[in-house]
KEKOLVEX-315862 format. One record per residue: residue number from 1; x, y, z of N, C-alpha, C, O in turn. Coordinates in steps of 0.05 Angstrom, whole numbers, always signed. Example, Ala and Ser with C-alpha at 12.3 -4.5 7.8 and 13.67 -1.06 7.14 Angstrom:
2
(node 1,(+264,-114,+156),(+246,-90,+156),(+264,-66,+156),(+285,-66,+169))
(node 2,(+257,-45,+142),(+273,-21,+143),(+258,+1,+157),(+268,+23,+161))
This chain:
276
(node 1,(-112,+563,-433),(-127,+543,-448),(-114,+515,-446),(-127,+495,-446))
(node 2,(-87,+515,-443),(-73,+489,-440),(-82,+474,-415),(-85,+450,-416))
(node 3,(-86,+489,-394),(-95,+477,-369),(-122,+464,-373),(-127,+442,-363))
(node 4,(-140,+478,-386),(-167,+467,-391),(-166,+443,-410),(-182,+424,-406))
(node 5,(-148,+444,-429),(-146,+421,-447),(-137,+396,-432),(-147,+374,-436))
(node 6,(-117,+399,-414),(-108,+377,-398),(-131,+367,-380),(-135,+343,-376))
(node 7,(-145,+386,-368),(-167,+379,-349),(-189,+364,-364),(-199,+344,-353))
(node 8,(-196,+372,-388),(-217,+358,-403),(-209,+330,-410),(-225,+311,-406))
(node 9,(-184,+326,-419),(-175,+298,-425),(-173,+281,-400),(-180,+258,-400))
(node 10,(-164,+294,-378),(-161,+279,-353),(-188,+271,-342),(-191,+249,-331))
(node 11,(-208,+288,-345),(-235,+283,-336),(-246,+259,-351),(-258,+241,-340))
(node 12,(-242,+259,-377),(-253,+237,-394),(-239,+211,-388),(-252,+190,-387))
(node 13,(-213,+212,-383),(-198,+187,-376),(-206,+176,-349),(-209,+152,-346))
(node 14,(-210,+194,-329),(-217,+185,-302),(-244,+173,-301),(-249,+155,-284))
(node 15,(-262,+181,-319),(-289,+170,-319),(-289,+140,-326),(-310,+127,-322))
(node 16,(-268,+130,-337),(-267,+102,-345),(-261,+83,-321),(-262,+59,-324))
(node 17,(-255,+95,-298),(-248,+79,-274),(-273,+65,-263),(-292,+77,-255))
(node 18,(-272,+38,-263),(-294,+22,-251),(-296,+26,-221),(-317,+27,-210))
(node 19,(-272,+30,-209),(-272,+34,-180),(-287,+60,-173),(-302,+61,-153))
(node 20,(-283,+81,-189),(-297,+106,-185),(-327,+103,-187),(-342,+112,-170))
(node 21,(-336,+89,-207),(-365,+85,-211),(-377,+68,-188),(-399,+73,-179))
(node 22,(-362,+48,-180),(-372,+31,-158),(-374,+47,-132),(-395,+45,-118))
(node 23,(-354,+63,-125),(-355,+80,-101),(-377,+101,-103),(-390,+107,-84))
(node 24,(-381,+112,-128),(-401,+132,-132),(-429,+121,-127),(-445,+134,-114))
(node 25,(-435,+98,-137),(-461,+85,-133),(-466,+80,-104),(-487,+85,-93))
(node 26,(-445,+70,-90),(-448,+65,-61),(-453,+90,-46),(-469,+91,-28))
(node 27,(-439,+112,-54),(-443,+137,-40),(-471,+148,-44),(-483,+158,-25))
(node 28,(-481,+147,-68),(-508,+157,-73),(-529,+141,-58),(-547,+152,-46))
(node 29,(-526,+115,-58),(-544,+98,-43),(-542,+103,-13),(-562,+103,+2))
(node 30,(-518,+108,-3),(-514,+114,+25),(-527,+140,+32),(-539,+143,+54))
(node 31,(-524,+160,+15),(-537,+186,+20),(-567,+184,+22),(-580,+196,+39))
(node 32,(-579,+168,+4),(-608,+164,+5),(-616,+149,+31),(-636,+156,+43))
(node 33,(-600,+129,+39),(-606,+115,+63),(-604,+133,+88),(-621,+132,+106))
(node 34,(-583,+149,+89),(-579,+167,+112),(-602,+187,+113),(-611,+193,+135))
(node 35,(-610,+198,+91),(-631,+218,+91),(-657,+205,+100),(-673,+216,+115))
(node 36,(-662,+180,+91),(-687,+166,+99),(-686,+160,+129),(-706,+164,+143))
(node 37,(-663,+152,+139),(-660,+146,+168),(-664,+171,+184),(-677,+169,+205))
(node 38,(-653,+193,+175),(-656,+218,+190),(-686,+227,+191),(-696,+236,+212))
(node 39,(-700,+224,+169),(-727,+233,+168),(-747,+214,+182),(-767,+223,+193))
(node 40,(-741,+189,+183),(-759,+169,+194),(-753,+160,+222),(-771,+151,+237))
(node 41,(-728,+162,+230),(-720,+152,+256),(-706,+172,+274),(-687,+166,+288))
(node 42,(-715,+197,+272),(-702,+219,+287),(-702,+213,+317),(-682,+216,+330))
(node 43,(-725,+206,+328),(-728,+201,+357),(-710,+178,+366),(-696,+180,+386))
(node 44,(-710,+157,+350),(-694,+133,+358),(-664,+139,+358),(-649,+126,+373))
(node 45,(-656,+159,+342),(-627,+165,+341),(-619,+186,+361),(-596,+195,+362))
(node 46,(-638,+195,+378),(-632,+214,+399),(-632,+243,+389),(-622,+260,+403))
(node 47,(-642,+248,+365),(-644,+275,+355),(-670,+288,+363),(-691,+277,+358))
(node 48,(-669,+311,+376),(-693,+323,+388),(-712,+335,+367),(-736,+334,+370))
(node 49,(-700,+346,+345),(-718,+360,+326),(-708,+356,+298),(-684,+356,+292))
(node 50,(-727,+352,+280),(-721,+349,+251),(-719,+377,+239),(-738,+392,+240))
(node 51,(-697,+383,+227),(-694,+408,+212),(-677,+403,+187),(-663,+383,+185))
(node 52,(-681,+420,+167),(-665,+417,+143),(-635,+421,+148),(-618,+408,+136))
(node 53,(-629,+439,+167),(-601,+443,+175),(-589,+417,+187),(-567,+409,+182))
(node 54,(-606,+404,+204),(-597,+379,+217),(-592,+358,+196),(-573,+342,+198))
(node 55,(-609,+357,+176),(-605,+338,+154),(-579,+343,+139),(-565,+324,+132))
(node 56,(-573,+369,+135),(-548,+376,+121),(-524,+366,+137),(-505,+355,+126))
(node 57,(-524,+370,+163),(-502,+361,+180),(-501,+330,+180),(-479,+319,+179))
(node 58,(-523,+318,+180),(-524,+288,+180),(-512,+277,+154),(-497,+258,+154))
(node 59,(-519,+290,+131),(-508,+281,+106),(-478,+287,+105),(-462,+272,+93))
(node 60,(-470,+309,+117),(-441,+317,+117),(-424,+297,+132),(-400,+295,+127))
(node 61,(-436,+282,+150),(-421,+264,+167),(-407,+242,+151),(-388,+229,+160))
(node 62,(-418,+236,+127),(-406,+214,+111),(-386,+224,+90),(-374,+208,+77))
(node 63,(-384,+250,+87),(-367,+261,+65),(-338,+254,+68),(-325,+247,+49))
(node 64,(-327,+257,+93),(-299,+254,+97),(-287,+228,+86),(-268,+229,+71))
(node 65,(-299,+206,+93),(-288,+180,+84),(-291,+176,+54),(-272,+167,+41))
(node 66,(-314,+183,+43),(-319,+178,+14),(-299,+195,-2),(-286,+185,-20))
(node 67,(-298,+221,+4),(-281,+239,-12),(-251,+231,-10),(-237,+231,-30))
(node 68,(-242,+226,+15),(-214,+220,+18),(-206,+194,+4),(-186,+193,-10))
(node 69,(-222,+173,+8),(-215,+147,-5),(-217,+149,-35),(-200,+139,-49))
(node 70,(-238,+162,-45),(-242,+164,-74),(-220,+181,-87),(-211,+176,-109))
(node 71,(-213,+203,-73),(-191,+220,-83),(-165,+204,-86),(-151,+208,-106))
(node 72,(-159,+187,-67),(-135,+171,-69),(-137,+152,-93),(-118,+148,-108))
(node 73,(-160,+139,-96),(-164,+119,-117),(-160,+132,-145),(-147,+120,-162))
(node 74,(-171,+156,-149),(-171,+167,-176),(-148,+187,-181),(-144,+195,-204))
(node 75,(-133,+194,-160),(-113,+216,-165),(-85,+209,-157),(-67,+224,-163))
(node 76,(-80,+186,-144),(-52,+182,-135),(-33,+176,-158),(-9,+180,-156))
(node 77,(-44,+168,-181),(-28,+164,-205),(-27,+188,-223),(-15,+187,-245))
(node 78,(-40,+210,-215),(-43,+233,-233),(-17,+242,-246),(-16,+245,-271))
(node 79,(+4,+246,-231),(+30,+254,-241),(+49,+230,-241),(+63,+225,-261))
(node 80,(+50,+216,-219),(+69,+193,-217),(+64,+172,-239),(+83,+161,-250))
(node 81,(+39,+167,-245),(+33,+147,-266),(+42,+156,-293),(+52,+140,-309))
(node 82,(+39,+182,-299),(+48,+193,-325),(+78,+191,-327),(+89,+185,-348))
(node 83,(+92,+196,-305),(+121,+195,-305),(+131,+167,-307),(+150,+161,-322))
(node 84,(+118,+149,-293),(+127,+121,-293),(+123,+108,-320),(+140,+92,-329))
(node 85,(+101,+114,-334),(+96,+103,-360),(+111,+117,-382),(+113,+106,-404))
(node 86,(+121,+141,-377),(+134,+156,-397),(+116,+174,-414),(+126,+189,-431))
(node 87,(+90,+172,-409),(+71,+188,-425),(+73,+218,-418),(+63,+235,-433))
(node 88,(+86,+225,-396),(+90,+253,-389),(+107,+267,-410),(+103,+291,-414))
(node 89,(+125,+253,-423),(+142,+265,-443),(+125,+273,-467),(+129,+294,-479))
(node 90,(+106,+256,-474),(+88,+262,-496),(+70,+286,-489),(+66,+304,-505))
(node 91,(+61,+286,-464),(+43,+308,-455),(+58,+334,-456),(+47,+355,-464))
(node 92,(+83,+334,-447),(+99,+359,-446),(+110,+367,-473),(+119,+390,-476))
(node 93,(+109,+349,-492),(+118,+356,-519),(+97,+373,-533),(+103,+387,-553))
(node 94,(+72,+372,-523),(+51,+389,-533),(+54,+417,-520),(+71,+420,-502))
(node 95,(+38,+437,-528),(+42,+463,-516),(+30,+465,-488),(+13,+481,-482))
(node 96,(+41,+448,-470),(+33,+448,-442),(+58,+451,-425),(+78,+438,-429))
(node 97,(+57,+469,-405),(+78,+471,-386),(+73,+451,-363),(+51,+439,-362))
(node 98,(+92,+447,-346),(+88,+429,-323),(+66,+440,-304),(+51,+425,-292))
(node 99,(+64,+466,-303),(+43,+478,-286),(+16,+473,-299),(-3,+467,-284))
(node 100,(+14,+474,-325),(-11,+468,-339),(-20,+439,-333),(-43,+434,-328))
(node 101,(+0,+421,-334),(-6,+393,-329),(-16,+389,-300),(-36,+375,-296))
(node 102,(-2,+401,-281),(-9,+397,-253),(-37,+409,-247),(-54,+396,-235))
(node 103,(-42,+434,-256),(-68,+446,-251),(-90,+432,-266),(-112,+430,-257))
(node 104,(-84,+423,-291),(-103,+409,-307),(-112,+383,-293),(-135,+376,-294))
(node 105,(-92,+369,-281),(-98,+344,-267),(-117,+350,-243),(-135,+335,-238))
(node 106,(-111,+372,-229),(-128,+379,-206),(-156,+385,-215),(-175,+375,-203))
(node 107,(-159,+401,-236),(-186,+408,-245),(-201,+384,-256),(-224,+380,-250))
(node 108,(-187,+367,-272),(-200,+344,-283),(-209,+324,-263),(-231,+314,-264))
(node 109,(-191,+317,-244),(-198,+298,-223),(-219,+309,-203),(-236,+295,-193))
(node 110,(-217,+335,-199),(-237,+348,-181),(-265,+346,-193),(-284,+340,-179))
(node 111,(-267,+352,-219),(-293,+350,-233),(-303,+321,-232),(-327,+316,-228))
(node 112,(-285,+302,-235),(-293,+273,-235),(-305,+266,-208),(-325,+252,-207))
(node 113,(-293,+275,-186),(-302,+268,-159),(-326,+285,-151),(-343,+276,-136))
(node 114,(-327,+310,-161),(-349,+328,-153),(-376,+319,-163),(-396,+322,-149))
(node 115,(-376,+307,-187),(-402,+299,-198),(-417,+279,-180),(-440,+284,-173))
(node 116,(-405,+256,-173),(-420,+237,-156),(-425,+248,-128),(-445,+242,-115))
(node 117,(-406,+265,-118),(-410,+276,-91),(-434,+294,-90),(-451,+292,-72))
(node 118,(-435,+313,-108),(-458,+332,-108),(-484,+319,-115),(-505,+326,-104))
(node 119,(-483,+299,-133),(-508,+285,-140),(-518,+269,-116),(-542,+270,-110))
(node 120,(-500,+256,-102),(-508,+240,-78),(-519,+258,-57),(-540,+251,-45))
(node 121,(-507,+280,-51),(-516,+298,-30),(-543,+311,-38),(-561,+313,-22))
(node 122,(-545,+319,-63),(-570,+331,-73),(-593,+311,-71),(-616,+318,-64))
(node 123,(-588,+286,-79),(-608,+265,-78),(-617,+260,-50),(-641,+257,-44))
(node 124,(-597,+258,-32),(-604,+254,-4),(-620,+277,+8),(-639,+272,+23))
(node 125,(-611,+301,+2),(-625,+325,+12),(-654,+326,+2),(-672,+333,+16))
(node 126,(-657,+319,-24),(-684,+320,-36),(-702,+299,-23),(-725,+305,-16))
(node 127,(-692,+275,-19),(-708,+254,-7),(-716,+262,+22),(-739,+259,+30))
(node 128,(-696,+271,+37),(-701,+279,+65),(-721,+301,+67),(-738,+302,+85))
(node 129,(-718,+321,+49),(-736,+344,+50),(-765,+336,+43),(-784,+346,+56))
(node 130,(-768,+318,+24),(-795,+308,+17),(-808,+293,+41),(-831,+297,+47))
(node 131,(-792,+276,+54),(-802,+261,+76),(-809,+279,+100),(-828,+273,+115))
(node 132,(-793,+300,+105),(-797,+317,+127),(-817,+339,+121),(-829,+351,+139))
(node 133,(-821,+345,+95),(-838,+367,+88),(-825,+394,+93),(-839,+414,+96))
(node 134,(-799,+395,+92),(-784,+420,+97),(-760,+421,+79),(-745,+401,+77))
(node 135,(-756,+443,+66),(-733,+446,+48),(-720,+473,+54),(-733,+494,+54))
(node 136,(-693,+473,+57),(-678,+497,+63),(-657,+501,+42),(-637,+487,+41))
(node 137,(-662,+520,+24),(-643,+525,+2),(-616,+534,+12),(-595,+524,+1))
(node 138,(-615,+551,+32),(-590,+562,+41),(-573,+539,+54),(-549,+538,+49))
(node 139,(-586,+523,+70),(-571,+500,+83),(-560,+481,+62),(-537,+473,+65))
(node 140,(-576,+474,+42),(-567,+456,+21),(-544,+470,+5),(-525,+457,-2))
(node 141,(-547,+495,-1),(-526,+510,-15),(-500,+510,+0),(-479,+507,-12))
(node 142,(-502,+514,+27),(-478,+514,+43),(-464,+486,+42),(-440,+484,+40))
(node 143,(-481,+465,+44),(-470,+438,+43),(-456,+432,+17),(-434,+421,+16))
(node 144,(-469,+439,-6),(-458,+434,-32),(-432,+450,-37),(-413,+440,-48))
(node 145,(-433,+476,-28),(-409,+493,-32),(-385,+483,-16),(-363,+481,-26))
(node 146,(-390,+475,+9),(-368,+465,+26),(-358,+438,+16),(-334,+432,+16))
(node 147,(-377,+422,+6),(-369,+396,-5),(-352,+399,-30),(-332,+384,-33))
(node 148,(-359,+418,-47),(-343,+423,-71),(-315,+432,-63),(-295,+424,-75))
(node 149,(-313,+450,-44),(-287,+460,-34),(-271,+437,-23),(-247,+435,-27))
(node 150,(-284,+419,-8),(-270,+397,+4),(-260,+377,-17),(-238,+367,-15))
(node 151,(-276,+373,-38),(-267,+356,-60),(-242,+367,-73),(-223,+352,-77))
(node 152,(-243,+392,-81),(-220,+405,-94),(-195,+404,-76),(-173,+400,-85))
(node 153,(-200,+409,-50),(-177,+409,-31),(-164,+381,-30),(-140,+379,-31))
(node 154,(-180,+360,-27),(-169,+333,-24),(-155,+325,-50),(-134,+312,-49))
(node 155,(-167,+331,-73),(-154,+325,-98),(-127,+339,-100),(-108,+328,-110))
(node 156,(-126,+364,-92),(-101,+380,-92),(-80,+367,-75),(-57,+365,-83))
(node 157,(-88,+356,-52),(-69,+343,-34),(-58,+318,-48),(-33,+314,-48))
(node 158,(-75,+302,-59),(-67,+276,-70),(-50,+281,-96),(-30,+268,-100))
(node 159,(-58,+300,-112),(-42,+306,-136),(-15,+318,-128),(+5,+312,-141))
(node 160,(-15,+335,-108),(+10,+346,-98),(+29,+324,-88),(+53,+325,-94))
(node 161,(+18,+304,-74),(+35,+281,-65),(+44,+265,-89),(+67,+255,-89))
(node 162,(+27,+261,-109),(+34,+246,-133),(+56,+259,-148),(+73,+246,-161))
(node 163,(+57,+286,-147),(+78,+301,-161),(+105,+299,-148),(+125,+308,-160))
(node 164,(+107,+288,-124),(+132,+286,-110),(+150,+263,-120),(+174,+263,-115))
(node 165,(+138,+245,-135),(+153,+221,-142),(+146,+211,-171),(+124,+218,-181))
(node 166,(+163,+196,-182),(+158,+185,-208),(+150,+155,-207),(+149,+142,-227))
(node 167,(+144,+146,-183),(+137,+118,-178),(+108,+116,-167),(+102,+129,-147))
(node 168,(+91,+100,-180),(+64,+97,-170),(+63,+83,-143),(+45,+88,-127))
(node 169,(+82,+65,-138),(+82,+51,-113),(+89,+70,-90),(+76,+69,-69))
(node 170,(+108,+88,-95),(+115,+108,-74),(+92,+128,-71),(+86,+137,-49))
(node 171,(+79,+135,-93),(+56,+154,-92),(+34,+142,-75),(+21,+155,-60))
(node 172,(+29,+116,-79),(+7,+103,-64),(+14,+102,-34),(-3,+106,-17))
(node 173,(+40,+97,-28),(+48,+97,+0),(+46,+125,+13),(+37,+127,+36))
(node 174,(+53,+145,-2),(+51,+172,+8),(+22,+180,+14),(+16,+191,+35))
(node 175,(+4,+174,-5),(-24,+182,-2),(-38,+166,+20),(-53,+177,+35))
(node 176,(-33,+140,+20),(-45,+124,+41),(-34,+131,+69),(-48,+132,+89))
(node 177,(-7,+137,+70),(+5,+146,+95),(-8,+172,+105),(-13,+175,+128))
(node 178,(-12,+190,+86),(-24,+216,+93),(-52,+211,+104),(-60,+222,+125))
(node 179,(-67,+194,+91),(-95,+188,+99),(-95,+175,+127),(-111,+183,+144))
(node 180,(-78,+156,+132),(-77,+143,+158),(-70,+162,+181),(-82,+162,+202))
(node 181,(-50,+179,+175),(-41,+198,+196),(-62,+219,+202),(-68,+224,+225))
(node 182,(-72,+232,+181),(-89,+255,+186),(-119,+248,+189),(-134,+264,+200))
(node 183,(-128,+226,+179),(-156,+219,+181),(-162,+198,+203),(-184,+196,+213))
(node 184,(-142,+182,+209),(-147,+160,+229),(-132,+164,+255),(-143,+159,+277))
(node 185,(-107,+173,+253),(-90,+174,+277),(-88,+202,+289),(-78,+204,+311))
(node 186,(-96,+222,+275),(-92,+250,+285),(-105,+255,+311),(-94,+271,+327))
(node 187,(-128,+243,+316),(-141,+248,+342),(-124,+240,+366),(-127,+252,+387))
(node 188,(-106,+221,+362),(-89,+213,+384),(-65,+232,+388),(-52,+231,+408))
(node 189,(-60,+248,+367),(-37,+266,+369),(-40,+286,+392),(-22,+289,+409))
(node 190,(-63,+300,+392),(-67,+320,+413),(-67,+308,+440),(-56,+319,+459))
(node 191,(-80,+285,+443),(-80,+271,+469),(-52,+263,+477),(-44,+265,+501))
(node 192,(-36,+254,+458),(-9,+246,+464),(+8,+269,+473),(+24,+267,+492))
(node 193,(+5,+292,+460),(+21,+316,+467),(+13,+325,+495),(+30,+332,+512))
(node 194,(-14,+326,+501),(-23,+334,+527),(-13,+315,+548),(-5,+323,+570))
(node 195,(-14,+289,+542),(-5,+268,+561),(+25,+272,+568),(+32,+270,+591))
(node 196,(+41,+278,+548),(+69,+283,+553),(+74,+309,+569),(+90,+309,+587))
(node 197,(+60,+330,+561),(+64,+356,+574),(+53,+356,+603),(+62,+372,+620))
(node 198,(+35,+337,+609),(+23,+336,+636),(+37,+315,+653),(+25,+306,+673))
(node 199,(+61,+307,+646),(+75,+288,+662),(+65,+259,+659),(+62,+245,+679))
(node 200,(+59,+251,+634),(+50,+224,+628),(+23,+218,+641),(+19,+195,+651))
(node 201,(+5,+237,+641),(-22,+233,+651),(-40,+254,+638),(-31,+275,+631))
(node 202,(-66,+248,+635),(-85,+266,+623),(-97,+284,+645),(-104,+274,+666))
(node 203,(-99,+310,+640),(-111,+328,+659),(-141,+325,+660),(-153,+312,+643))
(node 204,(-154,+335,+681),(-183,+333,+684),(-197,+349,+662),(-220,+343,+655))
(node 205,(-184,+370,+651),(-195,+386,+630),(-175,+391,+609),(-152,+400,+615))
(node 206,(-182,+386,+584),(-163,+389,+562),(-157,+419,+557),(-176,+435,+559))
(node 207,(-133,+427,+551),(-127,+455,+545),(-141,+465,+520),(-147,+449,+502))
(node 208,(-144,+491,+518),(-160,+502,+495),(-146,+498,+468),(-159,+496,+448))
(node 209,(-119,+497,+468),(-105,+494,+443),(-111,+468,+429),(-105,+465,+405))
(node 210,(-122,+448,+444),(-129,+423,+431),(-149,+427,+409),(-149,+412,+389))
(node 211,(-167,+446,+413),(-187,+452,+392),(-173,+459,+366),(-182,+449,+345))
(node 212,(-152,+475,+366),(-138,+483,+342),(-125,+458,+329),(-126,+455,+305))
(node 213,(-111,+442,+345),(-97,+419,+335),(-117,+399,+322),(-111,+387,+301))
(node 214,(-140,+396,+334),(-160,+377,+324),(-173,+386,+297),(-186,+370,+284))
(node 215,(-169,+411,+290),(-180,+421,+264),(-162,+416,+241),(-169,+422,+218))
(node 216,(-137,+406,+246),(-117,+403,+224),(-126,+384,+202),(-122,+391,+179))
(node 217,(-138,+361,+208),(-146,+343,+186),(-167,+356,+168),(-185,+370,+178))
(node 218,(-164,+353,+142),(-183,+365,+123),(-213,+359,+129),(-230,+376,+127))
(node 219,(-219,+334,+137),(-246,+327,+143),(-257,+342,+167),(-281,+350,+167))
(node 220,(-241,+346,+187),(-249,+362,+211),(-253,+391,+203),(-273,+404,+212))
(node 221,(-235,+402,+187),(-238,+429,+177),(-263,+433,+161),(-276,+454,+162))
(node 222,(-270,+412,+145),(-294,+413,+129),(-319,+416,+146),(-336,+433,+141))
(node 223,(-321,+400,+167),(-344,+401,+185),(-346,+428,+199),(-367,+439,+202))
(node 224,(-323,+438,+209),(-322,+463,+223),(-330,+486,+204),(-345,+504,+211))
(node 225,(-319,+485,+180),(-325,+506,+160),(-355,+506,+152),(-367,+527,+148))
(node 226,(-367,+482,+151),(-395,+480,+145),(-412,+494,+166),(-432,+507,+160))
(node 227,(-403,+491,+191),(-417,+505,+214),(-417,+535,+210),(-437,+548,+216))
(node 228,(-395,+546,+199),(-393,+574,+195),(-413,+584,+174),(-423,+606,+175))
(node 229,(-417,+568,+153),(-435,+576,+131),(-464,+570,+136),(-482,+581,+122))
(node 230,(-470,+552,+155),(-497,+543,+159),(-514,+566,+171),(-504,+580,+189))
(node 231,(-539,+571,+162),(-555,+592,+173),(-564,+586,+202),(-564,+562,+210))
(node 232,(-571,+606,+216),(-580,+603,+244),(-557,+607,+263),(-534,+614,+255))
(node 233,(-562,+602,+288),(-542,+605,+309),(-520,+584,+306),(-526,+561,+301))
(node 234,(-495,+592,+309),(-473,+574,+308),(-469,+560,+334),(-467,+573,+355))
(node 235,(-470,+533,+334),(-466,+519,+359),(-439,+524,+371),(-419,+527,+357))
(node 236,(-438,+526,+397),(-412,+531,+411),(-394,+506,+407),(-401,+484,+414))
(node 237,(-370,+511,+396),(-351,+489,+392),(-333,+485,+415),(-320,+465,+418))
(node 238,(-332,+505,+433),(-314,+504,+455),(-328,+516,+480),(-352,+523,+479))
(node 239,(-314,+517,+501),(-324,+529,+526),(-331,+558,+521),(-316,+572,+507))
(node 240,(-354,+568,+531),(-362,+596,+526),(-341,+616,+535),(-339,+638,+524))
(node 241,(-324,+609,+554),(-303,+627,+564),(-278,+626,+547),(-259,+641,+552))
(node 242,(-278,+609,+527),(-255,+606,+510),(-255,+628,+489),(-272,+628,+471))
(node 243,(-237,+647,+492),(-237,+671,+475),(-214,+674,+456),(-208,+695,+446))
(node 244,(-200,+652,+451),(-177,+654,+433),(-186,+661,+405),(-208,+656,+397))
(node 245,(-168,+674,+390),(-175,+684,+363),(-182,+662,+344),(-197,+666,+325))
(node 246,(-173,+638,+349),(-179,+615,+332),(-204,+600,+340),(-211,+580,+327))
(node 247,(-217,+608,+361),(-241,+594,+370),(-266,+603,+354),(-284,+615,+364))
(node 248,(-265,+597,+328),(-286,+605,+310),(-289,+584,+288),(-269,+572,+279))
(node 249,(-313,+578,+280),(-317,+559,+258),(-304,+567,+232),(-298,+550,+215))
(node 250,(-299,+593,+228),(-285,+602,+204),(-257,+591,+202),(-245,+592,+180))
(node 251,(-246,+581,+224),(-220,+569,+223),(-219,+545,+203),(-199,+540,+191))
(node 252,(-242,+531,+200),(-243,+509,+182),(-237,+517,+153),(-223,+503,+139))
(node 253,(-247,+541,+145),(-242,+550,+118),(-212,+558,+114),(-200,+553,+93))
(node 254,(-200,+569,+135),(-172,+576,+134),(-154,+551,+131),(-136,+551,+115))
(node 255,(-161,+530,+146),(-145,+506,+145),(-149,+492,+118),(-130,+481,+107))
(node 256,(-174,+492,+107),(-178,+480,+81),(-162,+496,+59),(-151,+484,+41))
(node 257,(-161,+522,+62),(-145,+538,+43),(-115,+530,+45),(-102,+529,+24))
(node 258,(-105,+525,+69),(-78,+516,+72),(-73,+490,+57),(-54,+487,+42))
(node 259,(-91,+470,+62),(-88,+444,+49),(-92,+446,+19),(-80,+430,+3))
(node 260,(-108,+465,+10),(-112,+469,-19),(-87,+478,-33),(-82,+470,-56))
(node 261,(-72,+496,-20),(-49,+509,-33),(-22,+496,-27),(-7,+491,-46))
(node 262,(-16,+490,-2),(+11,+483,+6),(+21,+456,-6),(+42,+456,-19))
(node 263,(+6,+434,-3),(+16,+409,-15),(+19,+410,-45),(+38,+399,-56))
(node 264,(+1,+425,-59),(+3,+427,-88),(+27,+444,-95),(+41,+438,-115))
(node 265,(+33,+465,-80),(+56,+482,-85),(+82,+466,-81),(+100,+469,-97))
(node 266,(+83,+450,-60),(+107,+434,-56),(+110,+413,-78),(+132,+409,-88))
(node 267,(+88,+401,-86),(+89,+382,-108),(+98,+394,-134),(+113,+383,-149))
(node 268,(+88,+418,-139),(+96,+432,-164),(+126,+439,-163),(+140,+436,-183))
(node 269,(+135,+448,-140),(+164,+455,-137),(+181,+430,-143),(+201,+432,-157))
(node 270,(+173,+407,-133),(+189,+383,-137),(+186,+374,-166),(+205,+365,-179))
(node 271,(+162,+375,-177),(+156,+366,-204),(+171,+384,-225),(+181,+374,-245))
(node 272,(+172,+410,-219),(+185,+429,-237),(+215,+424,-240),(+228,+432,-260))
(node 273,(+227,+412,-219),(+256,+407,-219),(+263,+378,-226),(+286,+371,-228))
(node 274,(+242,+361,-230),(+247,+333,-235),(+258,+329,-263),(+251,+343,-282))
(node 275,(+276,+309,-265),(+287,+302,-291),(+269,+282,-305),(+268,+258,-298))
(node 276,(+254,+292,-324),(+234,+275,-338),(+248,+259,-360),(+236,+244,-374))
């Protein structure tokens, strides 16, 4: 119950963020615009066929940036801010353990981010379905379920990083650094490794293991995992002759599970030993 009490208070406090409300309104409007564009300008965008599944993928394309940026905005101070201000001492003087505080922060901030995310996606899916005259419950359910998992995962990452330090400035550097490396620069990592291994030149065909490396960022894993849950035939993500055990869209769910657990566990380990 202590975890839920912390989560409830954290949810109420996070809702006061003007930045959150501003980003949320922009996301909902963007979802509506993207759904309208998909339904009305399919041919012009080079899409051969309008389907509810295609609309779900199209809406999913905007999730990565919104969730990652908003998670940083609302969660980088989750633990570091409490420690810096000294309010963590008051919080821990109540019947809450450090684990209760950490998990409560994850649940509270996840709920805060999940509300605008799910509302925006549902509104976009509803508008697109009305315009197309086609509605797919399973496809929408897969999109909302994966989006919720992605939200909780990213919040866990940011809260875990926040728990590593008692300084909000260092927490902001850690979270922004993580975002830049894994969401902006990671695509260059696999190419750089291949370039080095191939004698400072790129081969005519990239090795199969590049597929695995490219799934490491949470946003990439989210898209891949959505493919696994989406009804219908799964599009080939790699060469048909590629038979490695990891050549499956379910890899996305495994990687999201890693990001959900490991950064938070490391953050808890550091937080549990910190001198408050």
